C-alpha positions as CSV (number, residue, x, y, z in Angstrom):
1,M,-79.0,51.1,-45.1
2,I,-78.4,49.2,-48.2
3,T,-75.7,50.7,-49.0
4,A,-73.4,50.7,-45.7
5,V,-73.8,46.9,-46.1
6,K,-72.5,47.0,-49.5
7,F,-70.0,49.2,-48.4
8,L,-68.5,47.7,-45.8
9,L,-68.9,43.6,-47.4
10,K,-66.8,45.8,-50.2
11,K,-64.4,45.8,-47.8
12,L,-64.7,43.1,-46.0
13,T,-63.3,40.9,-49.1
14,T,-60.9,43.7,-50.4
15,M,-59.4,43.0,-46.5
16,I,-59.3,39.0,-46.7
17,K,-57.3,37.2,-48.6
18,E,-58.3,34.2,-50.7
19,S,-55.8,31.4,-49.1
20,S,-55.2,28.1,-50.7
21,E,-56.3,24.9,-49.3
22,A,-52.7,24.0,-47.9
23,E,-52.9,27.4,-45.7
24,I,-55.9,27.3,-44.5
25,E,-55.6,23.2,-42.8
26,K,-51.7,24.6,-41.3
27,K,-54.1,27.8,-39.7
28,K,-55.8,25.1,-38.5
29,E,-53.3,22.9,-37.3
30,E,-51.8,26.1,-35.2
31,K,-55.0,27.0,-33.9
32,E,-55.4,22.6,-32.5
33,K,-51.8,23.2,-31.0
34,V,-52.0,24.0,-27.3
35,Q,-49.4,26.9,-26.3
36,Y,-47.9,27.0,-22.7
37,Y,-46.9,29.5,-20.6
38,Y,-44.5,29.9,-17.9
39,P,-46.4,31.7,-14.7
40,L,-42.8,30.9,-12.4
41,R,-40.3,31.7,-15.0
42,K,-39.0,34.6,-12.8
43,Y,-38.3,33.7,-9.8
44,G,-37.1,30.3,-10.9
45,Y,-34.5,32.9,-12.8
46,I,-34.2,33.8,-9.4
47,S,-33.9,30.9,-7.9
48,L,-31.2,30.0,-9.7
49,G,-28.9,32.7,-9.0
50,V,-29.4,32.3,-5.2
51,S,-28.3,29.2,-6.0
52,I,-25.1,29.7,-7.9
53,I,-24.7,32.9,-5.1
54,S,-25.4,30.3,-2.1
55,L,-22.8,28.0,-4.1
56,G,-20.1,30.2,-4.3
57,L,-20.6,31.3,-0.6
58,G,-20.3,27.7,0.4
59,Y,-16.8,27.3,-1.2
60,Y,-15.8,30.4,0.4
61,F,-17.3,28.2,3.5
62,N,-15.0,25.3,3.2
63,M,-12.2,27.7,1.9
64,Q,-12.0,28.7,5.2
65,A,-12.9,26.2,7.3
66,E,-9.9,24.8,6.5
67,K,-7.7,27.0,6.7
68,N,-9.1,27.4,10.1
69,Y,-9.0,23.7,10.8
70,N,-4.8,23.4,9.6
71,D,-3.6,26.2,11.8
72,S,-5.9,24.4,14.6
73,L,-3.8,21.8,13.5
74,K,-1.1,23.3,14.3
75,L,-2.0,25.2,17.3
76,Y,-2.4,22.0,18.8
77,D,1.1,20.6,17.9
78,E,3.1,24.4,19.7
79,Y,0.5,23.1,22.8
80,K,1.8,19.7,22.8
81,N,5.1,20.5,22.9
82,A,4.5,23.7,24.8
83,V,6.6,23.8,28.5
84,A,4.9,26.8,29.3
85,D,1.4,29.0,28.8
86,F,0.1,25.9,28.1
87,D,-3.6,27.9,28.6
88,I,-2.4,30.9,26.0
89,K,-1.6,28.0,23.7
90,W,-4.5,26.0,24.4
91,K,-6.8,29.6,24.0
92,A,-5.5,29.6,20.8
93,Y,-6.6,26.4,19.5
94,E,-9.5,25.9,20.8
95,D,-10.3,29.1,19.0
96,K,-8.9,28.4,15.7
97,Y,-11.0,24.7,16.2
98,N,-14.4,26.1,17.3
99,A,-14.1,29.1,14.0
100,S,-13.1,26.0,11.9
101,K,-16.8,24.9,12.9
102,S,-18.6,27.8,12.6
103,K,-17.4,28.0,9.2
104,A,-17.7,24.2,8.0
105,T,-22.0,24.7,9.5
106,L,-22.1,27.3,7.8
107,R,-20.4,25.8,4.9
108,N,-23.3,23.0,5.3
109,I,-26.3,26.0,5.1
110,M,-24.8,26.8,2.0
111,Y,-24.8,23.9,-0.5
112,I,-28.4,22.9,1.4
113,T,-28.9,26.4,0.6
114,S,-27.7,25.7,-3.5
115,G,-29.6,22.3,-3.5
116,V,-32.7,23.7,-2.5
117,T,-32.7,26.6,-4.9
118,L,-31.5,24.8,-7.8
119,G,-33.9,22.4,-7.6
120,F,-37.4,25.2,-7.8
121,G,-34.7,27.2,-9.7
122,V,-35.5,23.6,-12.2
123,V,-38.5,23.2,-11.8
124,S,-40.3,26.4,-11.2
125,T,-37.7,27.3,-14.3
126,F,-39.0,24.1,-16.8
127,F,-41.5,21.5,-15.6
128,I,-44.2,24.1,-14.0
129,K,-46.3,25.0,-17.5
130,R,-50.3,26.3,-17.7
131,E,-52.2,25.4,-21.4
132,L,-53.0,29.2,-22.0
133,K,-56.3,29.6,-21.8
134,S,-57.3,30.0,-26.3
135,E,-60.0,32.4,-27.3
136,K,-63.7,31.3,-27.2
137,V,-64.4,32.7,-30.0
138,S,-62.3,31.9,-33.9
139,F,-63.2,32.3,-37.2
140,I,-62.6,30.7,-39.9
141,I,-62.2,31.9,-43.6
142,N,-62.5,29.7,-46.0
143,P,-62.8,31.0,-49.5
144,D,-66.3,29.4,-50.3
145,K,-67.4,29.4,-46.7
146,F,-67.4,31.7,-42.8
147,S,-67.3,30.1,-40.3
148,I,-67.8,30.9,-36.5
149,L,-67.3,29.2,-33.3
150,Y,-67.3,29.8,-29.9
151,K,-66.0,27.8,-27.2
152,F,-68.3,26.8,-24.0
């Protein structure tokens, strides 16, 4: 038994290299630094991607709404200046105007979605963080002493 303990102590002393006081203090400071992790970071990245896609779709629907609105203005002018086929021209005007309104509604929904998901993405990616749980048992090895600390 004594031989085994001596062998174990010899192995431990060869594994432990002597550190200077500065290295020991540096290790203590590193242990005392609080480390964080971001549990919602991947959802934040997904949310930022959805925000960019929603912004692009909002721009697309905005362009479609403007095009349909300009076309409806031209059709309304044709209706005002018409001498025949009033119902056909009015129906064409109404269809383009309603298409413009529906595209504008979709644009607004996409812009709101983009804003909300952008806000969630930024907050969850960069601000929601949790402290890493430190180890309950830590060892401090100095050239002249060996310490074991346990946190409750």
